[in-house]
N, C-alpha and C positions, 0 to 999 in steps of 0.2 A: 348424076354427078355426085361423086363421093364427097362428103363434107370434110372429113379429116384427110390431110395430105401428108405425103412424105417430104421431109426436109431435104434441101439440096445436099448432095453427097460431097461436093467439092466446091472450092472457092470459085472456080470457073463457072460452075453451074449456077451458083448464087449470083454471080456478076451479071448473068443474063436478065435478072429481075431487079436491076438497080433503080434509082429514082427516075421519074419522068423528066423529060427535057423541059416541059412546061411546069412552072412552079404553081403552088396553090393559089397565089394571087391572081393568076391568069385563069385557072380552072374554075374559080368560084363564079365567074360571070357566064359560063357556058350553059347552053340549053341542055335538056336531058338527051336529046338526039345527038348533039355534038359530043356529049360525054361518052355515050356508047360508041360513037364512031372514032374518037381520038384518044380517050383517056382510060376507059375500062381495060384492065390488064388481061381479062379473059379467065376462064375457069382453071387454066393450067398454072397460073402464077401461085407459087407457094405462099400460103397465108395462114390457114388454120392447121398448124402442126402441133404435135404434143409438146415440143420444146418451147414453143411460144406460149402455150397455155400454162405450162409448168412455171416458166419464168414469171408470167403475169400473176399467177396464183401466189408464188413466194413473195414477190414484191408487194402485191396487194395485201397479203396477210400482215406484213410488217408495217405498211403505210396505214392500214386500218387503225393500228394503235396510235399513230401520230394524230390522225383525225379525231379519234376518240378523246385523246388527251387535250388537243386544242379546242375541240367542241365543248368539253366540260369547263375549260378555262374561259373561253371567250364567246361561246355560242355560235361561232362561225365554222364553216366547213371549208377546207382547202382542197382544191382540185389536185389530183395526184397524177394525172396523165403525163404531163411534161416531165415531172420528176422520174416517173417510171421509165419513160423513153430514154432519158439520159443515163439512168442507172443500168438499164438493160443493155444499152449499147456498150457501156464501159465494161460491164461484167462479162459480156460475151466476147469482147475483144481480149480480155484477160484470159478467158478460157482457151481462146485460140492461141494466145501466146504461150501458154503452158501445155499445149497439145492435148487439152481436155475436150476440145470440140473440133469436129472435122471441117466445118464450113461456116462462114459468116451467116448470121440471121438476116434474111432479106428485109427490106423496108416494110413490106406488107405483113411479114411475120411480126415485126415489132409493132405494127399497127394493131394486129389482133392481140398482141401481148398487152398493149396499153388499155384495150377494152376490158380484158380480164382484170387487170390491176385496178382500173378505175371503178369497176363494179364492186370489187372486193374491198378496196381501200377507201372509197368515198360514198358511193350511192347506197349500199346495202345497210349501213349502220346509222342512217340519218335519224331514224325514230328513237334510237337509244339515247342520244344526248338531248332530246326534247321531251317527247311524251313519256318514255319509260323512266327517265330521270325524274320528271315531275310526279309520276305515279309513286316512285320510291319516296319522294319528299312527303307525299300525302299519307301513304300507308305506313311508312317507317320500316318496311321490310321488303326484301327482294322478292320478285316473282320466282317460282321454280325455274331452274335453268332450261328445262325442256319446253316450257311455255314461251320463254323469251326467244329460244332458238326457233321454234315453230313460227312465231309471230314475225320475226325478222326474215325468215326464209320465204314464207308465203307472200309477204308484202314485196320482197325483192323480185320474186317471179311475176307477181301481178304488175308491178311497175314496168318491168322489162317488156312484158307482153303488150301493155297499153301503148307503147311507142310504135308498134308495128304499123297501124293504119295511118300514123302521122308522118312517117318517114318520107314516103315518096312525094307527098304534097308539099311539105315544108322544105325539104332539102333538094329534091330533083327539080320540081316545077317552080316553086316560088323562090328558091335559092336564098332563103333566109341566111343571114351571115353566120350565126352561131360562132361568135368570136373565140370562145375557148377551143372549139373544134378546129378553127382556122389556125390558132396558135399552135396546137398540137401537131397539125399537119406540117406547118412551117418548120417546127422544131425537127421533126423527122426528116424532112427534106434537107435541112442544113446539116444534120448529123451524117447523112449518107453522101452529101455532096462535098463536105469538107471534114474528113476524118480527124485531122489535126485539131481543128476548132472544137469538134465534139469532145475529144479527149481532154482538152483544156477545161471545158465546162464541167465535165465529169470529175476532173481532179479538184476543181473549185468546190463542187458539191461535197465530195468526200472529205476534203480538209475541213470544210465548215461543219460537217457531221461530227468529226473528231472533236472539234472545239466545243460544239454543243453538248456532246456526251460527257465532257469533263464536269459540267456544272452539277448534274444530279449525283455524280460520284462524290463530289466535294461537299454538297449541301444536304443530301438526303440519306446517304449511306450511314447507318447508325454505328459508328466506330469510336466516337469520342465520349469518354465517361464524364458526366456532369452530375451535380446534386439532383437534378430533375430527371436523370436517366441518360441513356445514350443518345447522342445527336451526331450530326455530320461535322466534318472538320471545319466547315465554314457555315455561318448562319444563312438561312434561306432569305432573310430580309435584313437590310442594313438600316438601322434606326438613326439615320443622320439628322433627322429633323426634330428629335425629341427635346431640343432646347426650347422649342415652341410648345405652348400649352393653351388649350382653350376648352371650355366646358367644365362645370364644377361637379365634383362628387358630393352628393347630398349628405353622405355620412360624415365627412370631415372637412368639406368645403375646399379640398385641394383641387388643383387643376389637373385635368387629364393630359397625358402626353400625346404628341402627334401620332405615335404608332398605335395608340388606342383607337384612332380613327383610320387606321391602315395607311397613314401617310408615311411611306418608307420607300426604299429602293429594293426591287426584287433581284435576287442573285440568280437570274436565269435569262437566257437569250431568246426564249420562246416568244414572249410578248413583244420584244424588240423586233424580232423577225416578222411577226404577224403585222405589226404596225407599219413596217416597210412596204408591205403589200396593200394595206388599207389606204394609204395616202394621207396627206397632211390635213385636208379639210375635216375628214371624219375624226381623226385622232385629236385635232385641236379642240373640237367640240366635246369629245369624250373627256379631255382634261379639264375643260371649263366646267362642265356639269359635275365632275368628280370633286373639283375644288369647292364649288358652291355647296355641295353636299357635306364635305368634310368640315368646312369652316363656318357654315351658316345653318343649313337645314338639319344636320346631324345634332348639333347642340340644342337647337330648337326642339328636336324630337325627344331629347332627354326629359323634358317636362310634359310632352304630349303623350308619349307612348304609355305612360304608367297610369293614365286616367281612363276610367270607363266612361260611357256616355253620360252618366249622372255626375261626373266630375270628382268621384272619389278615388283616392290613390289606391292602386292595387299592390304596389311593391314599395319598400322603403328605400332601396338602393337602385340607382340607374346604372345601366351597362352600355357604354358607348357603342360596342359592336352591335348590340341588339337595336339600339336606336338608329344607327346607320342603316342596318338591314331593313328595318320596317319602313323607314322614310324613303330610302332609295328605291326599294322594290315597288312600293305602291305608287310612286311617281314615275319611275322609269319604265316599268312594264306597260302601263296604259299608253305611254308615248309610243312605244314600239307597236302596240296593237292598233291604235287609231291611225297612225301614219301608214302602216302596212295595208290596212283595209282601204283607206282613202286612195292610196297610190293604185291599188288594184282597181277601184271603181273608176278612177280617172283614165285608166287604160281601156276604156270601153270599146275603142276601135279594135284593139287587139282581141278583146273578148268576142266581139261580133265576128271578126275574121276567123277566129279559131273554131267557132261553132258553125261557120258556113260550110256546106258540103264541098269536098275537094273537086277541082276541075278534072274532067276526063281528058286524058291525052290520046294521041293517035300516032300511027306510024310504026317504024321499025323498033323504036324504043319499047313500045307496048308489047311487041312480040318477043322481046328479050327478057321481059320482066319475069316470066315463069322460071327462068334459069338463074336469076340473080336476087330478086327481092324475096323477102320472107313471106311465105304463103299465108293467106288469111286463116286457113285451117289451123295453122300453128297458133295463131293468136287466140282463136276460140278455145282450143284445147288447153292452152296455158292459162287463159283467164278463168276457165272452169276449174283448173287445178289450183292456181294461186288464189283466186277469188273465193272458191269453195272452201279451201283450207282456212282462209282468213275469217270467213263467216262462222265456221265451226269453232275456231279458237275464240272468236269474239263472244259467241253465245255461251260456250262452256266455262270460260274463265273470267270474262268481263261483264257478264249479265246483259249483253246487248241482244234484244229480241231478233229472231231470225229475219223478219221482214225489214227491220231497220238495218241489219247487217247487209242485206242485199242492196238496200237503198244507198248505203255508204259506198258500195262498189260502183253503182251507177253514177252517183255524184262524183266519185273519184275520176271516172273516165272523162267527164266534161271539164272538171277543174284541172285535170292533167293536161288537157288540150290547151287551156288558157296558159298554164304554167310553162309548157313547152314552147308555145309561141313567144311568150315573154322572154324566155331564155334565148330563143333564136334571134330575136330582134335587139335585145339589150344586154345579153349575157348575165342577167340577174334572174334567178329562179325564185319566185315569190312563195317559197315553201311555207314560211310563217303565216303569210296572209291566207294561203289555201287552208292551213290548219285552223286558223281563226274562223273562217267561214263555216267550217264543219263544227267547230265548238259552239258557235252561235246557233247553228241549226239544231244540233243535238241537245243544246241546253234547253231548247223549247220542247223537243220531242221526248227527251228523257230527263225529267226535272229532278233536281237535287241528287244527282248521281255523278260525282266527280270522276269515277273510274270510267264509266261509259262515255262521258264527255271527252276525256283525254284520248281514249283508245279509238273511238270512232274518228276523231280528228287525225290521229296518227296514221290511219289507213291512207288518207289523202296525201298527207305530208310526205310519207315515205315513198308511196307509189309515184307521186309527181316528181320527186327527186330522182328516182331511178329512171323514169322515162326521159327526163331532160338530160341526164348523164349519158344515156344510150344515144340520144340524138346528137349530142356533141361529139361522141366517139364515131358515130356513123358519118357525120359531116367530115371529120378528119379522113376517114376511109374513102369517102366519095371524092375528096380532093386529090387523093393519091391513087385512085383507080381501083379500089378494093372491091371485093365481092361482099355486099351487105349481108347476105345470108350466113356466110361463114363468120363474119364479124359478130353477128347476133348470137351465134352459138358460143363464141368466146366470152361475150358479155354475160350470157346466161350461166356459164360455168363459174364465173366470178362470184355469183350469188352464194354458191356453196362455201367457197373460201371465206367470203365476207361474213357469212352467218357464224362460222366457227370463230373467226377472229374477234368480231364485235361482242359476241356472247361471252367468250372467255375473258376478253379484255375488260368488259364492263364490270364483271364480278371481281376481277383482279384490282382494277384501279379504284373501284367504289365498293369496298367491302361492307359498308353499312351507310345508313343515311346520315350518320354523324359527320362524314366528310363533306356533306352538302349543306347541312343545317346548323352545325355548331357555330358558336361565336367566333371561332377561328377556322371556319370552313376551308378545306383545302381547295375545293372547286366551287366557284360562285355559280356556275351553270346558268348563265343569264337566259338562254333560250328556254330551258326548263322552268325557270322562275316565271317567265312570261306566260307560259302555258298553264302553270299552276295557279297564277293569279286569276286568269279567266275561269278556270274550273272552280275555284273557290267562290267566285261571285255567283255562279250558277248553282253551286251546292248550298250555300247559306243564304243567298239573297242579299241585295244591297242594303235593305233595311236592317239586317242583323249584323252588318259590318261595324267595326269600330268607327266612331265619328271622324277621327283623324284620317283613317284609311279612306273613308268616303271622300273627304275633302281632297286628299292627295290624288285619288283616282280621277276625279272629275277635272282637276287641274291638268293631270297628265293627258287625259283624252283630248282636252282642248288644245294643249300645247302641241301634241302630235299632229293634230289636224291643221293647226296654224302653220307649222313648219312646212308641211306638204303644200299647202295653198300658196305660201310665199314663193316656193320654188316653181310652182305651176304658173303663177301669174307674172313672176319676175325672173324668168330663166336667165336673162342676161346678167343678173347679179347673184347667180347661184353660188359662186365661190365665197361670197361674203355672207351668205345667209346661213342660219343654223342648220346643221345636219340632224334630222330626226333620229336616225339610227345612232349617230355619235352621241347625242345628248342622252338618249335612252340607255345605251350600254354604259355610258360613264356613270350613271346613277346606280346601276346594278353591280358593276364590277368593283372590287376593292381598289382604292386609290392607286396603289402601286402598279396595277395593270394598265390603266390609261396613261400613267406617267411613262412606263416602259414603251408602250405603243407609240406615244407621241415622239419619244426619243428615236425610235426606229424609223418613223416617217420622216423625221427631220434629217437623219443620216442619209436616207434614200434621196431626199430632195436635194441636199447639197452635193451628193455624189453625182446625181444627174446633171446638176448645173455645172459641175467641174469637168465631167467627162461623160457626156451623154452616151457615146458609143460603148464604153466600158460598162456603164450602168445597164444598158439594154442587154448587153451580152451576159453579164454575170450576176445581176441582182437576183433573178429567180433561182438559179442554182445555189447561190450562197444562202439565201433565205430558206429554201427547201432543205438544204443540208443542216442548217442550225436547228430547225424545227424537228426534222427526222432524228438527228443525233440525240437531242435532249429528250425527246419523247420516248424513243426506244430504250435509251439508257435508264430513263425513269421507270419504265416497265421492268427492266432487269433488276434495278435496285429494289423495287417493290417485292419482286419474287425472292430476292436474297434476304430482305428484311423479314419476310414471312416464314422463311425456311431456315437457311443456314445461320442467320444472325438473330433468329427469334429468341 
């Protein structure tokens, strides 16, 4: 069976491969044998075509920048599969209208497209906004571009390969829900079942992107002359709360302004849109913790941060931004670490199920496997290639001994099993928790080496993310009757595009460590800050930490564990209980970010209350458009600022 196929030549030929009569909600409950008998479209159905891969690569390349931007801002990654499906459908229809394409793209071609786009735009660059950014914070300088490219590429290949042995057991036999995969399949089914509705969603997404793109043009493009230099036409932040003041300047006893504590309104829709996706509970607790930090803990930190353990003053003048960062980071990061690890431990049933050998099937389905599923020989070849490349780069550039590099690959396989099962059951991939397990392990194996600690953990985090993303995509394909082997190839090709996009994008958006560590840092990078905090503990030891940092860290670890235990033992009151991720992120992000995200969640909440049908139909396209438009224009503005307007 040839892997790559020819695209349909005419609209009539493409129409033969329209959507199934049964929707994904019905297919998800079928046994593997029923799937092969009633759903599988066969080897002739056009799926893996060059136009599908090219479209997925182009969209994935662009969407990689949006995830890089949002990840540096919030520490979260946003799935791009649904966005890519809507954009692809709209773009291809436009090409058909202008006679630039001969036939419509089939539903299974679009499914392969979203695999390539998701791999490039979401899965491949996960390590960049966490471990690589944390490494930049520690070292103060970038890795050589070829090292970052190799690291990203090999980990993407490794993670994609590790998903192969999990697919048939978790998707075909156990029929784990994989909610994001189900949502992507449902979106594709609706796009091809109701073309008019699909175009309305696409139009909403594109108009939202235009609106989002206006903000970087107005706030970041340096065209306005001021005494301090060129700035944007509008300020990036509105200092509407500066009539408030708290905290005293030791030099002249004057009160600091609200904006000195980042209490302002951000002139950007990105965080508003991200908050609409996060939901009200998480964003409320983000705003609560950010408020406590700005009004109470930050001013308290003015007096604390400048003392060494002996109580002697180190500096004569306090800086609010530095006090805010020191207090917030060392309280917020431990909350995220302890809550993530405890949640992981409480999922012991998932862990046991993941490590249990897969059940063996029988019957006609097993005889068809050789033509549809990805052969195990591919897995071993790709693990040898991706894993071997990872071990070599880890040894040559990050000083990880050969045997510990191999151990990282072995541990990654088992931790990826757990992460993928968690994704299948809950739609949450515990990438952070997987990374922390590795950091704790390698903190003991390789003592006082922050670089080795971070990069060994990034092996697991990135590979687990890639594996879980592939299984979500394969779940979507399974529900639509796709050939998993062809979809796997599409996912694998996305790694190449994703490597180029994330490597180039990272150097472009983060030209130096100053945009991460300065008093007015452009990117708070909360995920990286959490990773760096753990690495710092293992590098310097708890006994050598500042006394205030130790106090904050122990309180953070305790609070993170308490929040998780409250949810575990009182699940009926979950809506009223503190969100560990919300509290932790609120302490790490500057105040204007949680404020914007809360406003976004509030808008989404009232929209749903007023018109649930409209909200379900258009919330995701509008949010995706706002984020994509602002992030992509932000990249364009950065390029213009460094070249034409420099």
